[in-house]
C-alpha positions in Angstrom: 95.4 73.4 110.0 97.3 72.4 106.8 94.2 72.6 105.0 93.2 75.9 106.5 96.6 77.4 105.5 96.1 76.1 102.0 92.7 77.7 101.8 94.2 80.9 103.1 96.9 80.9 100.3 94.3 80.0 97.8 92.2 82.9 98.9 95.3 85.4 98.5 96.0 84.1 94.9 92.4 84.4 93.9 92.2 87.9 95.2 95.4 88.9 93.4 94.5 87.5 90.1 90.8 88.6 90.6 92.0 92.1 91.0 94.3 91.9 88.0 91.6 90.7 85.7 89.1 93.2 87.0 91.5 96.1 86.5 92.8 95.1 83.1 89.2 94.3 81.7 87.6 97.4 83.1 90.4 99.7 82.1 90.4 98.4 78.5 86.4 98.8 78.4 86.7 102.3 79.8 89.2 103.3 77.1 87.1 101.8 74.4 84.3 104.2 75.4 86.6 107.2 75.1 87.5 107.7 78.8 90.9 109.4 79.2 93.8 107.2 80.4 94.2 109.7 83.3 90.5 109.4 84.6 90.8 105.6 84.2 94.0 105.6 86.3 92.6 107.8 89.0 89.4 105.7 89.3 89.4 102.4 87.8 93.0 101.4 88.6 93.3 102.8 92.1 89.8 101.5 93.2 90.3 98.2 91.2 93.4 97.5 93.2 91.4 98.0 96.3 88.8 95.5 95.2 90.4 92.7 97.5 90.0 95.0 100.5 86.4 95.7 99.5 85.4 92.1 99.2 87.0 91.0 102.4 85.9 93.8 104.5 82.3 93.4 103.3 82.6 89.7 103.8 83.9 90.1 107.4 81.3 92.8 108.2 78.5 90.4 107.0 79.9 87.7 109.4 79.9 90.1 112.2 83.8 90.2 112.2 84.1 94.0 112.7 87.8 93.8 113.8 88.8 91.9 110.6 86.7 94.4 108.5 88.2 97.5 110.0 91.7 96.0 110.7 92.0 95.1 107.0 91.4 98.9 106.0 93.7 100.3 108.7 96.3 97.6 108.2 96.1 98.0 104.3 96.5 101.8 104.4 99.6 101.3 106.8 101.0 98.5 104.6 100.5 100.6 101.3 102.7 103.3 102.6 105.2 101.7 105.0 105.8 98.4 103.1 104.9 99.0 99.5 106.0 102.5 98.9 109.0 102.0 101.3 110.0 98.9 99.3 109.5 100.7 96.0 111.6 103.7 97.0 114.3 101.3 98.2 114.6 99.8 94.9 114.1 102.9 92.8 114.0 106.4 94.4 110.4 107.8 93.5 110.1 111.3 92.0 106.8 112.9 93.0 106.0 115.7 90.6 102.3 115.4 89.9 100.0 118.2 91.0 97.3 115.7 91.4 99.3 113.6 93.8 100.3 116.6 95.9 96.5 117.5 96.1 95.4 114.0 96.8 97.8 113.4 99.6 96.3 116.1 101.9 93.0 114.6 100.9 94.2 111.4 102.2 95.4 112.9 105.5 92.0 114.5 105.9 90.1 111.3 105.3 92.4 109.5 107.7 91.6 112.2 110.4 88.1 111.7 109.8 88.3 107.9 110.0 90.1 108.3 113.3 87.5 110.6 114.7 84.6 108.3 113.9 86.5 105.0 114.9 87.9 106.3 118.1 84.9 104.8 120.1 85.4 101.5 118.6 82.4 101.5 116.3 81.2 102.9 113.0 77.4 103.4 112.5 75.4 103.0 109.3 74.9 106.8 109.2 78.7 107.3 109.4 79.1 104.6 106.5 76.7 106.7 104.4 78.7 109.9 105.1 81.9 108.1 104.1 80.4 106.9 100.8 78.8 110.4 99.9 82.3 111.8 100.6 83.7 109.2 98.0 81.3 110.4 95.5 82.5 114.0 96.1 86.1 113.0 95.8 85.6 111.1 92.5 83.7 114.1 90.9 86.5 116.5 92.2 89.1 114.2 90.7 87.4 114.0 87.4 87.0 117.9 87.1 90.7 118.4 88.3 91.9 115.9 85.8 90.2 117.7 83.0 92.0 120.8 83.9 95.3 119.1 84.3 95.8 117.7 80.7 99.5 118.6 80.9 100.0 116.9 84.2 102.9 114.2 84.2 100.4 111.7 85.6 98.3 112.0 82.5 101.3 111.2 80.2 102.4 108.3 82.3 98.9 106.7 82.3 98.5 107.4 78.4 101.9 105.6 77.9 101.0 102.7 80.2 97.4 102.0 79.3 96.3 100.5 76.0 93.0 99.1 74.7 93.0 95.4 74.6 93.7 94.0 71.1 91.7 90.7 71.8 88.2 92.4 71.6 85.4 93.4 74.0 84.5 89.7 74.7 87.8 89.2 76.5 87.3 92.5 78.5 83.9 91.3 79.6 85.4 87.8 80.5 88.2 89.4 82.5 85.8 91.6 84.5 83.3 88.8 85.2 86.1 86.2 86.0 87.9 88.8 88.2 84.8 89.4 90.2 84.1 85.7 90.6 87.6 85.2 91.9 87.4 88.2 94.3 84.3 86.8 95.8 85.7 83.3 96.4 89.1 84.6 97.4 87.5 86.8 100.0 85.4 83.9 101.4 88.5 81.7 101.6 90.7 84.3 103.2 88.2 85.5 105.8 87.1 82.0 106.9 90.7 80.8 107.0 92.1 83.8 108.8 89.4 83.4 111.6 90.5 79.8 112.1 94.2 80.7 112.1 93.5 83.5 114.7 91.8 81.1 117.1 94.4 78.4 116.6 97.4 80.5 117.3 95.7 82.6 120.0 95.9 85.8 117.9 93.1 88.3 118.0 91.0 88.9 114.9 92.2 92.6 114.9 95.8 91.5 114.7 95.0 89.1 111.9 93.1 91.8 110.1 96.0 94.3 110.5 98.6 91.9 109.4 97.9 88.7 107.3 94.6 89.9 105.8 96.0 93.5 105.1 99.1 92.4 103.5 97.4 89.9 101.4 94.7 92.2 100.1 97.4 94.8 99.3 99.2 92.7 96.8 97.5 94.4 93.8 98.8 97.8 95.1 102.2 96.2 95.5 102.4 94.8 92.0 101.1 98.0 90.3 103.3 100.4 92.3 106.4 98.3 91.9 106.0 97.9 88.2 105.4 101.6 88.0 108.4 102.5 90.0 110.7 100.3 87.9 109.4 102.0 84.7 110.1 105.2 86.3 106.4 106.1 86.2 106.5 107.4 89.6 103.3 109.3 89.8 101.4 106.1 89.1 103.3 104.3 91.9 102.4 107.0 94.5 99.0 107.9 93.1 98.0 104.3 93.2 98.7 104.0 96.9 97.1 107.4 97.8 94.0 106.8 95.6 93.7 103.3 97.2 94.1 104.7 100.7 91.2 107.2 100.2 89.0 104.5 98.6 89.8 102.1 101.5 88.4 104.5 104.1 85.5 106.3 102.2 84.4 103.4 100.0 85.2 100.3 101.9 84.3 101.4 105.3 81.5 103.2 104.0 79.9 100.2 102.2 80.9 97.9 105.1 79.3 100.0 107.7 76.1 100.6 105.5 75.7 96.8 105.3 76.0 96.3 109.0 77.2 98.7 111.7 80.7 97.9 112.7 82.2 97.2 116.0 85.9 97.2 116.2 87.1 97.3 119.8 90.3 95.4 118.9 91.6 98.3 116.8 93.3 100.6 119.2 94.1 104.3 119.1 97.7 103.2 118.5 96.8 101.5 115.3 94.7 104.5 114.1 97.7 106.8 115.2 100.1 104.7 113.2 97.8 105.0 110.1 97.8 108.8 110.5 101.5 109.0 111.1 102.4 107.1 107.9 100.0 109.3 105.9 101.7 112.5 107.3 105.1 111.0 106.7 104.3 110.3 103.0 103.3 113.9 102.6 106.4 115.2 104.2 108.7 112.9 102.1 106.9 114.0 99.0 106.8 117.6 99.7 110.6 117.6 100.6 112.4 117.7 97.4 109.5 116.2 95.5 110.9 112.6 95.8 111.0 109.7 98.1 114.7 108.6 98.6 116.0 105.3 99.4 116.8 106.4 102.9 113.3 107.5 103.3 112.0 104.2 101.9 114.1 102.3 104.3 112.8 104.4 107.2 109.3 103.6 106.2 110.0 99.9 105.9 111.7 99.9 109.4 108.8 101.8 110.9 106.4 99.2 109.3 108.4 96.3 110.7 108.5 97.9 114.1 104.7 98.3 114.1 104.1 94.6 113.1 106.5 93.5 115.9 104.6 95.6 118.4 101.3 94.1 117.1 102.6 90.5 117.6 104.1 91.4 121.0 100.9 92.9 122.4 99.0 89.6 121.9 
């Protein structure tokens, strides 16, 4: 069991640094080709920090571990809002002013509602996966067009201040991307294989493992990105990263995973899906009320997340 836990930890470390390398390298390469910092932030950064979820869910789907694949997405979306944004707001109250974030949040709620409708029967077909992926393409195109019209958006300035082209050359950018992808592949393999062993050893269901350990572990890049952004008072990046990642988790990760192999996730209950929707709506409510997430609201989100995890463990 000690070796298994070490491999699980190694998987988490590889996923974190793999995502970091992928985001840094691909962001720098995109900037070199003249892509605006705003578009890079809305696509490369938000989606790049979801790369661990993608690798883990696809790996689990390929192995027939549908509960881990779906649980990873549902758990990550809950964790991103309840734990990550809650903790960030507790440290530094988050001001939400960006028009793009206010538009993306309702889109996140809509994709969450669609996910609940399609997952409520405990399965996701290949056709439904294709629908998710096509909707992701539509969302990306919409974001690009909106970003071009919102040149004065506060989010654009924050990304411009934050993102810089690497001074070490294209070769290092390519190395970071390739190295990041390799670490993500091996990290996903170690994490999924170890999580299955841990679940069986402690009598936990694969769904609970996916909703907790795997979800929290694959959300580490979002946590790091959002926390640093919040501390630097780049609030729109902090919130935008989470919202963008949650949308990508549903449309991109579930879409690709279900396309590879239809998913069966009977262990993911209506309660889990309802909690995911509840956190999405709460984020919209907190953001719309006063255009900021206060420390009290951050504490409420963290407390709600802790209560959810306690209920998960208690139902085993």
